[in-house]
N, C-alpha and C positions, 0 to 999 in steps of 0.2 A: 616354381616347380609345380604349384597347384594348377597354374594356368595351363601347363603343358599336359597334365593329367586330364583335366576338364576338356580341353580341346581334343585330345585323343579319344576320349569317351564319346564325345559328340560326333566326331567324324566316323567312328566305328559304328555307332547307332544309325547314322545316316546311310552309311554303306550297306548295312544289313537290311534296312527297310526298302531299298530299291530293288532287291532281288526278288523276282516273282515267286520263286520256290519258297522263299521264306514267308512271304505274305500268304501264299496258299496254305502252308503248314500252319501258320498262326490262326488263320480263319477256320481251318479244319478242327484245330484244338479248341477253339472257342465254341464252335458248333457242338462238338462232342461234350464239352462241359455243360452247356445249356440243356442238351438232351438228357444227360445224366441227372441234372437238377430236376428237370421236369418229370422224369420217371420216379424219382424219389418222392417228389411232392404228390404225384398221382397215387403212389402206394400209401402214403399217409392219408390222403383223402378217402381212400377206400378201406381203411382200417375199421374194424368193429369197435375199437376203443374211442369214445367221444373226445377224450382229452387229446388223443394223437390226431384226430381229425380237425379239432380246433386249432391246434398248433400248425398243422399242415395248411389250414386255410390262412393263417397269419403269414406263413412263409410264402405261400402262393401269391398273396397280395403284394408282398415286398418284391418278389421275383418279377411280377408283371409290371410293376411300376418303378423298378430301378432305372435310373437315368442311363442313357447310352454312354459308353466310355469312348473317349477319343484317343488321341495319340498318347502313348505311354501309360494308358489305363487311367487318365485323369478325366 
């Protein structure tokens, strides 16, 4: 029974990844997420509070050096 469920999940995942509309939508979502993070970090770096600027700098460093995610977010 587990084999059937796993096979169905794998096949449905493969079918959804071959659709160009799905790929474009995922790419757009990832881009919007990165833009939102960058805007938040920018606001933190421009804050008058030094503690917030420091934390923003730490987050910016992690954001810029995070490894690229491959298939399935790994």
